[in-house]
LOMAR-640154 format. One record per residue: residue in one letter; z, x, y of N, C-alpha, C in turn; residue number from 1. Coordinates in Angstrom, 2 decimals, always signed. Atoms other than C-alpha are relative to their C-alpha. Example, Ala and Ser with C-alpha at 12.3 -4.5 7.8 and 13.67 -1.06 7.14 Angstrom:
# residues 2
('a'; (+0.00; +0.89; -1.19); (+7.80; +12.30; -4.50); (+0.00; +0.90; +1.20); 1)
('s'; (-0.06; -0.82; -1.19); (+7.14; +13.67; -1.06); (+0.73; -0.77; +1.09); 2)
***
This chain:
# residues 64
('m'; (+1.01; +0.38; +0.84); (-46.26; -17.10; -5.69); (+0.39; +0.08; -1.27); 1)
('t'; (+0.44; +0.23; +1.77); (-46.36; -18.60; -9.10); (-1.01; +0.25; -0.70); 2)
('s'; (+1.29; -0.05; +1.02); (-48.62; -17.90; -11.89); (-1.12; -1.09; +0.07); 3)
('k'; (+0.99; +1.01; -0.24); (-50.28; -21.15; -11.33); (-0.71; +0.19; +1.27); 4)
('d'; (+1.09; -0.23; -1.31); (-51.57; -19.70; -7.69); (-0.87; +0.64; -0.42); 5)
('v'; (+1.49; -1.22; +0.07); (-53.99; -17.00; -9.55); (-0.68; -1.18; -0.62); 6)
('d'; (+0.87; +0.40; +0.15); (-56.79; -19.11; -10.33); (-1.38; +0.34; -1.58); 7)
('s'; (+1.11; -1.19; +1.56); (-58.49; -18.20; -14.02); (-1.39; +0.25; +0.87); 8)
('p'; (+1.32; -0.33; -0.74); (-61.64; -16.72; -13.39); (-1.29; -0.79; -1.38); 9)
('c'; (+0.84; +0.29; +0.71); (-62.84; -18.68; -16.54); (-1.42; -0.93; +0.84); 10)
('v'; (+1.49; +0.82; -0.47); (-66.82; -20.29; -15.83); (+0.11; -0.73; -1.68); 11)
('r'; (+0.59; +0.59; +1.36); (-66.85; -22.16; -19.22); (-1.05; +0.33; -0.78); 12)
('n'; (+0.96; -0.92; +0.78); (-69.26; -19.79; -20.53); (+0.49; +0.97; -1.06); 13)
('c'; (-0.72; -0.98; +0.69); (-66.67; -18.69; -23.24); (-1.29; +0.46; -1.38); 14)
('c'; (+0.82; -0.58; +0.80); (-68.88; -15.99; -25.81); (+0.41; +0.94; +0.04); 15)
('l'; (-0.50; -0.84; -0.28); (-67.28; -13.30; -26.60); (-0.92; +1.14; -1.02); 16)
('d'; (+0.80; -1.18; +0.63); (-69.00; -9.73; -27.60); (+0.71; +0.44; -1.36); 17)
('q'; (-0.89; -0.92; +1.22); (-68.44; -7.40; -30.42); (+1.66; +0.67; +0.39); 18)
('q'; (-1.59; -0.33; -0.45); (-65.29; -6.16; -28.53); (+0.83; -0.96; +0.22); 19)
('d'; (-1.09; +0.25; -0.23); (-63.54; -8.95; -28.21); (-0.06; -0.47; +1.97); 20)
('m'; (-0.02; +0.03; -1.24); (-64.68; -9.47; -24.37); (-0.90; -1.47; +0.03); 21)
('c'; (+1.09; +0.97; -0.45); (-66.12; -12.60; -22.89); (-0.90; +0.34; +1.19); 22)
('v'; (+1.18; -0.49; -0.58); (-69.45; -12.34; -21.80); (-0.08; -0.70; +1.49); 23)
('g'; (-0.02; +0.71; -1.28); (-68.72; -15.41; -19.23); (+0.78; +0.81; +0.88); 24)
('c'; (-0.91; +0.16; -1.16); (-65.54; -14.47; -17.13); (+0.64; +1.95; -0.38); 25)
('f'; (-0.34; -1.59; +0.18); (-65.14; -10.48; -18.83); (+1.53; -0.06; -0.13); 26)
('r'; (-1.46; +0.38; +0.78); (-61.51; -11.37; -19.93); (-0.52; +1.07; -1.45); 27)
('m'; (-0.04; -0.26; +1.35); (-60.84; -9.47; -23.17); (+0.86; -1.38; -0.97); 28)
('l'; (-0.22; +1.53; +0.75); (-59.55; -12.34; -26.01); (+1.19; +0.03; -0.08); 29)
('d'; (-1.57; +0.33; -0.20); (-55.81; -11.47; -25.65); (+0.25; +0.08; +1.54); 30)
('e'; (+0.30; +1.00; -1.71); (-56.26; -12.03; -21.47); (-0.08; -1.26; -0.25); 31)
('i'; (-0.30; +1.21; -0.32); (-57.15; -14.95; -22.37); (+0.61; -0.90; -0.69); 32)
('v'; (-0.85; +0.19; +1.20); (-54.69; -15.84; -25.40); (+0.89; -0.30; +1.27); 33)
('g'; (-1.39; -0.37; -0.66); (-52.13; -14.86; -22.64); (+0.09; -0.27; +1.35); 34)
('w'; (+0.56; +0.57; -1.27); (-53.91; -16.16; -19.81); (+1.94; -1.03; +0.61); 35)
('g'; (-0.14; +0.74; -0.29); (-51.51; -19.53; -19.83); (+1.59; +0.33; +0.61); 36)
('s'; (-1.30; -0.17; -0.16); (-48.11; -17.53; -19.97); (+0.36; +1.23; +0.71); 37)
('a'; (+0.42; -0.98; -1.59); (-49.04; -14.90; -17.38); (+0.76; +0.25; +1.19); 38)
('s'; (-0.14; +0.22; -1.33); (-47.13; -13.58; -14.36); (-1.17; +0.27; +0.76); 39)
('s'; (+0.87; -0.50; -1.08); (-49.05; -13.18; -11.19); (-0.07; +0.60; +0.11); 40)
('v'; (-0.03; -1.55; +0.28); (-48.35; -9.76; -11.42); (-1.52; +0.42; -1.38); 41)
('r'; (+0.50; -0.32; +0.68); (-49.71; -9.79; -14.42); (-1.65; -0.44; -0.20); 42)
('k'; (+0.95; +1.13; -0.32); (-52.54; -12.68; -13.85); (-1.04; +0.65; +1.21); 43)
('k'; (+0.44; -0.52; -1.31); (-53.67; -10.21; -10.50); (-0.59; +1.72; -0.96); 44)
('e'; (+0.36; -1.08; +0.49); (-54.23; -7.24; -12.96); (-1.27; +0.04; -0.89); 45)
('i'; (+1.51; +0.68; +0.18); (-56.30; -9.01; -15.04); (-1.03; -0.10; +0.79); 46)
('l'; (+1.10; +0.16; -0.62); (-58.76; -9.93; -12.70); (-0.34; +0.95; +0.36); 47)
('a'; (+0.64; -1.22; -0.17); (-58.60; -6.58; -11.87); (-0.83; +0.90; -0.81); 48)
('a'; (+0.80; -0.57; +0.91); (-59.94; -5.56; -14.76); (-1.39; -0.53; -0.58); 49)
('c'; (+1.15; +0.32; -0.30); (-62.56; -7.88; -15.12); (-0.77; +0.06; +0.70); 50)
('s'; (+1.20; -0.32; -0.99); (-63.74; -6.90; -12.01); (-0.60; +1.49; -0.52); 51)
('r'; (+0.15; -1.62; +0.13); (-64.18; -3.25; -12.96); (-0.54; -0.70; -1.28); 52)
('r'; (+1.00; +0.59; +1.28); (-65.68; -4.91; -16.66); (-1.31; -0.28; +0.89); 53)
('k'; (+1.67; +0.72; -0.50); (-68.37; -6.86; -14.62); (-0.70; +0.92; +0.75); 54)
('s'; (+1.10; -1.50; -1.15); (-69.59; -3.23; -12.32); (-0.19; +0.83; -1.09); 55)
('r'; (+0.22; -1.51; +0.58); (-70.06; -1.27; -15.32); (-1.36; -0.20; -0.83); 56)
('p'; (+0.97; -0.13; +0.38); (-73.20; -0.70; -16.54); (-0.59; -0.50; -1.34); 57)
('d'; (+0.45; +0.89; +1.37); (-73.27; -1.64; -20.23); (+0.97; -1.56; -0.29); 58)
('v'; (-0.25; +1.63; +0.09); (-72.01; -5.26; -19.83); (-0.88; -1.47; -0.75); 59)
('d'; (+0.67; +1.02; +0.91); (-74.79; -6.76; -21.22); (+0.48; -0.20; -1.17); 60)
('g'; (-0.71; +0.41; +1.09); (-72.99; -6.66; -24.38); (-0.18; +1.23; -1.05); 61)
('n'; (+0.29; -2.07; +1.08); (-74.30; -2.66; -25.80); (+1.19; +0.72; +0.12); 62)
('h'; (-0.52; -1.36; -0.14); (-71.57; -1.14; -25.79); (+0.53; +0.97; -0.91); 63)
('e'; (+0.37; -0.91; +1.12); (-72.05; +1.49; -27.26); (+1.11; +1.84; +0.07); 64)
***
């Protein structure tokens, strides 16, 4: 599988919270910037991290 086989989680709702996490796709700024050059393995790691962030109770932007 090539890195192009892993779809970006981008939902075209780009807005970063105070921790530089996109409130649309739940990627961190460095993950967004590095997505294009990331390997398939790294992209899958990022997607797993996004899924964990999305399920957190503080995902509404109130990262206390």
